[in-house]
C-alpha positions in Angstrom: 85.0 32.0 -172.2 81.8 33.5 -170.6 79.0 34.0 -173.0 75.3 35.5 -172.8 73.9 32.2 -172.4 73.0 30.6 -169.1 75.1 27.8 -168.1 73.8 24.2 -168.4 74.5 21.6 -166.1 74.4 17.8 -166.4 74.5 14.6 -164.5 78.3 13.7 -164.0 76.9 9.9 -163.6 74.4 9.4 -166.3 74.7 12.7 -168.4 71.3 14.1 -168.1 70.8 17.4 -168.3 69.6 19.2 -164.7 68.6 22.7 -163.5 70.9 24.8 -161.7 69.1 23.9 -158.2 68.6 20.3 -158.4 69.4 18.5 -155.2 69.4 15.0 -157.2 69.3 13.9 -160.9 65.7 13.3 -162.4 67.3 10.4 -164.5 69.1 8.4 -162.2 68.2 9.6 -158.7 71.9 10.2 -157.7 72.4 12.9 -155.2 75.0 16.0 -156.0 77.0 17.1 -153.5 78.7 19.8 -155.6 79.0 21.0 -159.2 82.3 20.0 -161.1 83.7 22.1 -164.1 84.6 20.0 -166.9 87.6 21.9 -168.2 89.1 22.8 -165.2 88.1 20.2 -162.4 87.0 23.2 -159.9 84.2 22.1 -157.6 81.9 24.1 -155.5 78.6 25.2 -154.5 76.1 25.5 -157.9 75.6 29.0 -156.7 79.1 29.8 -157.8 78.6 28.6 -161.2 75.4 31.2 -162.1 77.7 32.4 -164.9 80.0 29.7 -165.4 82.9 28.5 -163.7 84.2 30.8 -161.3 87.8 29.8 -161.8 88.2 29.1 -165.6 84.9 31.1 -167.2 84.4 27.9 -168.5 80.3 27.4 -169.9 78.8 25.5 -172.6 79.0 27.3 -175.9 75.7 27.8 -177.6 74.3 24.7 -179.3 76.9 22.4 -177.8 75.3 19.2 -177.0 76.1 19.2 -173.7 78.0 16.6 -170.9 79.7 13.7 -172.4 80.4 10.5 -170.2 84.0 9.4 -170.0 84.4 6.5 -172.2 85.3 3.0 -170.6 87.8 1.2 -171.6 87.1 -1.5 -173.9 87.0 -5.3 -172.7 90.4 -7.0 -172.9 89.0 -10.1 -173.9 88.4 -13.6 -172.0 90.0 -13.7 -168.6 93.4 -15.8 -168.4 92.9 -19.7 -167.4 93.8 -20.5 -164.0 97.1 -22.4 -163.8 97.4 -26.1 -163.4 98.5 -26.1 -159.7 95.3 -24.5 -159.0 93.4 -27.3 -160.4 95.6 -30.0 -158.9 94.8 -28.5 -155.2 90.9 -28.1 -156.1 90.6 -31.8 -157.3 92.8 -32.7 -154.3 90.5 -30.8 -151.8 87.2 -32.5 -153.2 88.8 -36.1 -153.5 89.9 -35.5 -149.5 86.3 -34.2 -149.0 84.6 -37.2 -150.5 87.2 -39.6 -148.9 86.3 -38.4 -145.4 82.4 -38.6 -146.1 82.8 -41.9 -147.2 84.8 -42.6 -144.0 81.8 -41.2 -142.0 79.4 -43.7 -143.5 
């Protein structure tokens, strides 16, 4: 899918558009060690991507909004309560500590 349009580069961490020769993201400050193709996953130096991905030829089509951050999983709700035995052990340890404190006084 090679096109006449120059490829665009996006930060993998925050999604901001960055220049081809940038060493770090101007938005989030993360440093880039390589460029990764969003289609095939190939990683390499930015110079290899001057006409799109050297492996699959991917380049953003004209008018594409750019890199889309992966969606995180929705929260699964509140955490499960602790089992009863944990509360019993914690209360017993606290009682032993208090008893030990009073035996010193």
